[in-house]
N, C-alpha and C positions, 0 to 999 in steps of 0.2 A: 512140305516136302514129304509128308507122309507117304511110303509106299515107294519112296525113291532113295533108299539108303545105299543101293549098289551105285547108282549114278553119283551119289555124293563121295563115296569112296573110290570111284574110277576117276571123277574129277580132280581129286587131291593126288591120286598115284600117277595119273597120266593126263595131265591138263594140257589144253591147247595153248594157255598163256598163264603166266604168272605175273601179278602185279603187288608191289610192295606198298604198304600203308605207313603213315607217319609214325605209329607206335609200335612198329616191329611186326605188325600182323601181316600175314600174307593172304592174297586173294587169288584162288585157283579158277580159271574159267574154262569150260568145255562146251563145245556145241554138240547138241544131239539132234539128229533128224527125227527121232521117235521118242516121245515122253508121254505121260498120261495127259499132257496138256498140248501135245502138237510138237512142232519144231521149236526148240527153246535153248537158251544158255543155261547152264547150271553154274552158279556162282557160290564158291564155298569160301568163306573168311576162316582163317586158322592161324594158330601159333605153333612153332616147333619148340617143345620145352627141352630141358637140358639132358634129359633121359633118352632123347632121340625119338619120343612119341609126339603125336600130333593132338593138340586140343582144337576141336571145332568150336568156333565162336558161334557161327550163323551159317546158313545157307539158304538160297533162294533160286527160284527158276524164273528166267527173265526171257522175254522176246527180243530184246537188243542187248548188246554188250558195251556200246559206246558210252553210256553214262558211267559205267565203272571205270573204264579207262581214263576218264578225264579227271577223276577223283584221286587216282593213285599213280604212283611212280611206275612206269613199265619196265620190267625186267626182260621180257622177251615176248615177241609177237611173231608166231610163225605165220607163213603166207596164207592159210586158211581162215585166219582172224581178219574180217573186213568189216568196215562199218556199215 
């Protein structure tokens, strides 16, 4: 994810979809038509702490989002998110 810190922050602040994990973590997913790797989904796993801040646990760039949605409980899926 080197060189993609802006995409990580944009994904958390304005995701296309948020899914909830089993241990309280949230997964923000956002589709980008342009990344340093081409068209990809940015996936950011994070937790919101008591102070209102976000602790980023992990982030990855994926070519598909369907494997992420299968493993987590879906909180919202806007129309632009397709398999």
